[in-house]
C-alpha positions as CSV (number, residue, x, y, z in Angstrom):
1,X,82.3,53.0,99.7
2,X,86.1,53.5,100.3
3,X,86.5,52.0,103.7
4,X,88.1,54.6,106.1
5,X,91.2,53.3,106.8
6,X,92.3,52.5,102.7
7,X,91.4,55.6,102.3
8,X,93.5,57.1,104.5
9,X,96.2,55.0,103.8
10,X,95.7,56.6,100.0
11,X,96.2,60.4,101.6
12,X,99.1,59.0,103.6
13,X,100.6,57.5,100.2
14,X,99.9,60.7,98.3
15,X,101.2,62.8,101.1
16,X,104.3,61.2,101.1
17,X,104.9,61.2,97.7
18,X,104.2,64.5,97.4
19,X,106.3,65.6,100.3
20,X,109.5,63.9,98.5
21,X,108.8,65.3,94.9
22,X,108.6,68.9,96.4
23,X,111.7,68.7,98.5
24,X,113.6,67.2,95.4
25,X,112.4,70.2,93.7
26,X,113.3,72.6,96.0
27,X,117.1,70.8,95.9
28,X,116.5,71.2,92.2
29,X,114.7,74.3,91.2
30,X,116.1,74.5,87.7
31,X,115.0,70.7,86.7
32,X,111.2,71.3,85.4
33,X,111.0,67.6,84.8
34,X,110.1,67.1,88.4
35,X,107.4,69.5,88.2
36,X,105.7,68.0,85.5
37,X,106.4,64.3,87.5
38,X,104.3,67.0,90.2
39,X,101.5,66.9,87.5
40,X,101.1,63.4,86.9
41,X,101.4,62.8,90.9
42,X,98.1,64.9,91.0
43,X,96.4,63.6,88.0
44,X,97.2,60.0,89.8
45,X,95.0,60.7,92.6
46,X,92.0,62.7,91.2
47,X,93.6,66.0,91.7
48,X,92.9,67.8,88.3
49,X,92.5,71.3,89.5
50,X,96.0,71.0,91.0
51,X,97.2,69.1,88.7
52,X,96.9,71.9,85.6
53,X,98.4,74.3,87.7
54,X,101.2,72.4,88.0
55,X,101.8,71.7,84.4
56,X,100.9,75.3,83.8
57,X,103.6,76.2,85.8
58,X,105.8,74.0,83.7
59,X,104.8,74.8,80.4
60,X,105.9,78.5,82.0
61,X,108.6,77.3,83.0
62,X,109.7,75.6,79.8
63,X,108.8,78.7,77.6
64,X,111.4,80.7,79.4
65,X,114.0,78.2,78.6
66,X,112.9,78.8,75.0
67,X,111.5,75.3,74.8
68,X,108.6,75.9,73.0
69,X,107.8,72.5,71.7
70,X,107.6,70.9,75.3
71,X,105.4,74.1,76.5
72,X,103.0,73.0,73.5
73,X,102.7,69.9,74.0
74,X,102.1,70.3,77.9
75,X,99.7,73.5,76.9
76,X,97.5,70.6,74.8
77,X,98.0,67.9,77.3
78,X,96.3,70.4,80.2
79,X,93.6,71.4,77.5
80,X,92.9,67.9,77.0
81,X,92.4,67.2,80.9
82,X,90.4,70.1,81.0
83,X,88.8,71.7,77.3
84,X,87.1,74.3,79.7
85,X,90.3,75.9,80.9
86,X,90.0,79.0,78.3
87,X,92.7,80.7,79.8
88,X,95.1,77.6,78.4
89,X,94.1,78.4,75.1
90,X,94.8,82.2,74.8
91,X,98.1,81.5,76.7
92,X,98.6,78.9,73.8
93,X,97.4,80.8,71.0
94,X,99.7,83.0,71.9
95,X,102.5,81.5,72.0
96,X,102.0,80.3,68.7
97,X,101.8,83.9,67.4
98,X,104.5,85.7,69.4
99,X,106.7,83.0,67.6
100,X,105.1,83.7,64.4
101,X,103.2,80.2,63.8
102,X,100.6,82.1,62.6
103,X,98.5,79.2,61.4
104,X,98.9,77.0,64.3
105,X,97.7,80.1,66.8
106,X,94.3,80.5,64.9
107,X,93.7,76.2,64.9
108,X,93.9,76.8,68.7
109,X,91.3,79.9,68.4
110,X,89.0,77.6,66.4
111,X,89.2,75.0,69.0
112,X,88.5,77.4,71.3
113,X,85.3,78.7,69.3
114,X,84.2,75.2,68.8
115,X,84.4,74.5,72.5
116,X,82.5,77.7,73.2
117,X,79.8,76.6,70.5
118,X,79.8,73.0,72.0
119,X,78.4,75.3,75.8
120,X,76.0,77.5,73.4
121,X,78.4,80.1,74.3
122,X,77.5,82.1,71.4
123,X,78.8,85.8,72.1
124,X,82.2,84.4,72.9
125,X,82.7,82.1,70.2
126,X,82.2,84.9,67.7
127,X,84.8,87.2,70.1
128,X,86.9,84.4,68.9
129,X,86.3,84.6,65.2
130,X,86.5,87.9,65.1
131,X,90.3,87.8,66.8
132,X,91.2,85.5,64.5
133,X,90.3,87.9,61.9
134,X,91.8,90.7,63.3
135,X,95.2,88.6,63.1
136,X,95.3,88.8,59.4
137,X,92.5,90.3,58.0
138,X,93.6,89.9,54.4
139,X,94.4,86.2,55.1
140,X,92.2,84.3,52.2
141,X,92.4,81.1,54.3
142,X,91.6,82.4,57.6
143,X,88.3,84.2,56.1
144,X,87.3,81.0,54.2
145,X,87.6,79.6,57.7
146,X,86.0,81.9,59.5
147,X,83.1,81.8,56.9
148,X,82.8,77.9,57.3
149,X,82.1,78.0,60.8
150,X,79.2,80.5,60.3
151,X,77.9,77.7,57.7
152,X,78.2,75.1,60.0
153,X,76.5,77.3,62.7
154,X,73.8,78.6,60.8
155,X,74.7,81.9,61.1
156,X,74.6,84.8,58.7
157,X,78.1,86.3,57.8
158,X,78.1,90.1,57.0
159,X,81.4,92.3,56.8
160,X,81.1,95.9,57.6
161,X,84.2,97.7,57.6
162,X,86.6,95.0,57.4
163,X,84.8,94.2,60.8
164,X,83.2,90.2,60.7
165,X,79.6,90.3,62.3
166,X,77.3,87.5,63.1
167,X,73.7,88.0,63.3
168,X,72.9,85.8,65.8
169,X,71.0,86.4,68.9
170,X,73.0,86.0,71.8
171,X,73.9,87.6,75.1
172,X,77.3,88.5,76.4
173,X,78.6,86.1,79.4
174,X,80.5,87.2,82.3
175,X,83.8,86.5,80.6
176,X,85.2,89.2,78.3
177,X,87.4,86.5,76.1
178,X,88.1,90.1,73.7
179,X,90.4,91.5,77.2
180,X,91.8,87.8,77.8
181,X,93.3,87.2,74.5
182,X,96.8,89.6,73.6
183,X,95.6,92.4,71.3
184,X,97.4,93.0,68.1
185,X,100.0,95.7,69.4
186,X,101.1,93.2,71.9
187,X,102.0,90.5,69.3
188,X,105.3,90.4,67.6
189,X,104.4,88.9,64.0
190,X,107.6,88.3,63.1
191,X,108.6,85.3,60.7
192,X,109.2,81.9,61.5
193,X,112.4,81.1,62.7
194,X,114.2,77.9,62.4
195,X,113.9,77.3,66.2
196,X,114.2,73.8,66.0
197,X,117.2,73.5,63.9
198,X,118.0,71.3,60.9
199,X,115.5,68.4,61.5
200,X,116.6,64.9,59.8
201,X,113.0,64.7,58.0
202,X,111.0,63.1,60.9
203,X,108.8,65.6,62.3
204,X,107.9,65.0,65.8
205,X,104.7,66.3,67.2
206,X,104.3,68.4,70.3
207,X,102.0,65.4,71.5
208,X,104.5,63.2,70.5
209,X,107.1,65.4,72.9
210,X,104.7,65.2,75.3
211,X,104.1,61.2,75.4
212,X,107.5,60.8,75.2
213,X,108.5,62.7,77.9
214,X,105.5,62.0,80.0
215,X,106.7,58.1,79.7
216,X,110.0,59.0,80.8
217,X,109.0,60.2,83.6
218,X,106.5,58.2,84.8
219,X,108.9,54.7,84.3
220,X,112.0,56.4,86.0
221,X,112.1,55.7,89.7
222,X,115.5,56.9,89.6
223,X,115.1,60.7,88.0
224,X,119.6,60.5,88.2
225,X,119.8,57.0,86.6
226,X,121.8,57.3,83.5
227,X,119.1,55.5,81.4
228,X,117.0,58.6,82.5
229,X,119.3,60.8,81.2
230,X,119.9,59.3,78.4
231,X,116.2,58.9,77.2
232,X,115.8,62.8,78.3
233,X,119.1,63.5,76.3
234,X,116.6,62.0,72.8
235,X,113.6,64.0,73.9
236,X,115.7,67.1,74.0
237,X,117.4,66.1,70.7
238,X,114.1,65.8,69.1
239,X,113.4,69.2,70.0
240,X,116.8,70.2,68.1
241,X,117.7,71.8,71.8
242,X,121.2,70.3,71.3
243,X,122.7,72.1,74.1
244,X,120.5,70.6,77.0
245,X,120.7,67.4,74.8
246,X,124.5,67.4,75.4
247,X,124.3,67.8,79.1
248,X,121.9,64.7,79.3
249,X,123.7,62.7,77.4
250,X,127.3,63.3,79.1
251,X,125.4,62.7,82.6
252,X,124.5,59.5,81.3
253,X,127.3,58.2,79.4
254,X,129.4,57.0,82.6
255,X,126.7,54.8,84.1
256,X,125.0,53.3,81.0
257,X,126.3,50.1,79.5
258,X,125.8,50.7,76.1
259,X,128.4,53.6,76.0
260,X,128.6,53.7,72.0
261,X,125.4,54.4,71.5
262,X,125.4,57.5,73.8
263,X,128.8,58.4,72.2
264,X,127.1,58.6,69.0
265,X,124.3,60.3,70.2
266,X,126.8,63.5,71.3
267,X,128.7,63.3,68.4
268,X,125.1,64.3,66.3
269,X,124.6,66.7,68.9
270,X,128.1,68.5,67.8
271,X,127.4,68.1,64.4
272,X,124.4,69.6,64.6
273,X,125.8,72.8,66.6
274,X,129.2,72.3,63.6
275,X,131.1,71.6,66.2
276,X,132.3,68.8,63.4
277,X,136.4,68.4,65.2
278,X,134.8,67.3,68.9
279,X,131.8,65.3,67.2
280,X,134.6,63.2,65.5
281,X,136.9,63.3,68.7
282,X,134.1,61.5,70.6
283,X,134.0,58.9,68.4
284,X,138.0,58.3,69.1
285,X,137.4,57.7,72.3
286,X,134.4,55.3,71.6
287,X,136.6,53.1,69.4
288,X,138.8,52.6,72.4
289,X,135.6,51.4,74.6
290,X,136.3,47.9,75.4
291,X,134.1,44.8,74.6
292,X,132.7,46.8,71.7
293,X,130.6,44.7,69.4
294,X,130.8,44.4,65.7
295,X,127.7,46.4,65.1
296,X,128.5,48.7,67.8
297,X,132.1,49.5,65.7
298,X,131.1,49.7,62.5
299,X,128.4,52.3,64.2
300,X,130.8,54.3,65.3
301,X,133.3,54.1,62.0
302,X,129.4,54.9,59.9
303,X,128.9,58.1,62.0
304,X,132.9,59.3,61.6
305,X,131.9,59.4,57.9
306,X,129.1,61.1,58.3
307,X,131.0,63.7,60.6
308,X,133.6,64.0,57.8
309,X,131.3,64.2,55.2
310,X,129.3,67.3,57.2
311,X,132.8,68.9,57.7
312,X,133.4,69.2,53.9
313,X,135.9,66.3,53.6
314,X,134.2,63.9,50.7
315,X,137.7,62.4,50.4
316,X,137.8,61.3,53.6
317,X,134.1,60.3,54.4
318,X,134.4,57.8,51.2
319,X,137.3,56.5,52.6
320,X,136.0,55.7,55.9
321,X,132.3,54.5,54.3
322,X,134.1,52.1,52.2
323,X,135.8,51.1,55.1
324,X,131.9,50.1,56.6
325,X,131.3,48.5,53.0
326,X,133.7,46.4,53.1
327,X,132.7,44.8,56.2
328,X,129.2,45.0,55.7
329,X,127.4,45.8,52.5
330,X,124.0,46.3,53.5
331,X,125.2,48.3,56.8
332,X,122.8,51.2,57.5
333,X,122.9,53.4,54.1
334,X,126.2,53.4,53.6
335,X,125.9,52.3,49.7
336,X,124.2,55.1,49.1
337,X,126.4,57.4,50.9
338,X,128.9,56.1,48.6
339,X,127.1,56.3,45.4
340,X,126.0,59.9,46.1
341,X,130.0,60.9,47.1
342,X,131.1,58.9,44.2
343,X,128.6,61.0,41.8
344,X,130.2,64.6,42.9
345,X,133.9,63.9,42.2
């Protein structure tokens, strides 16, 4: 049994911490990181439902900002906290479907069907399978998934007039999933857009994004610290949200010890946006920094070569890479860059 005074101190500490965060959020209503931090605080003190409510509010706000990967990550995390939250599955599935990621949407619905089965809510599970069928009735892969689901549950699968029915003896529960799920008329099933820009070949899953975001927030004593802004800029970069990343890196630049690295990240963001002149100007500024290490200097020069290459100026790029190679034959991929440029000339 927890002593009364200890319990009282714990509650007082929670209220004090919550009050501070809520005040900070009231002064910065556009800073969604604070909402995530509030949710983490609720979880720390065992207030699961309040935490989920904050997570969902943050996820919807990220949706409105079109930061879909972060929103997806938060929804998935909320489901991991409480797998019985049906509304979260449906919200997440519809988010995927609205953005053309049909496979991801179906995967979420399949997970929901399994969750219903674990609770012996077979009627609700069948409604979810109907929804999967309705999303794309002619999709053979979806048909196979549904058939396998029925087989695993030892249900009989019958198709009648394009409607998949299960011959199982179940009674409907109180929750009408068919109404909770967005109807096909409300869905804009457009071809997938390149929402995440041109990546570097290293995919980042929504769970990775959320864990990085969570770690940054939980480990940040000062949410206005340069390192926090820099880390959050990295998270935005991984989501290919380069405008937001530039804002974060710019906020971090003045107070960072390693300014060269921040300049390189800013340059990379502007490159991704096609702003090659700005990207190279940033490298020029960084090369004028005092007390640059030799590795930082080479990193900046190497980045300048990448900018020229991206801009379509292979001759200048080759000269820059050659300068790096002369200083260090093994620096990054400079030898490969030179070989590739020479093979094209």
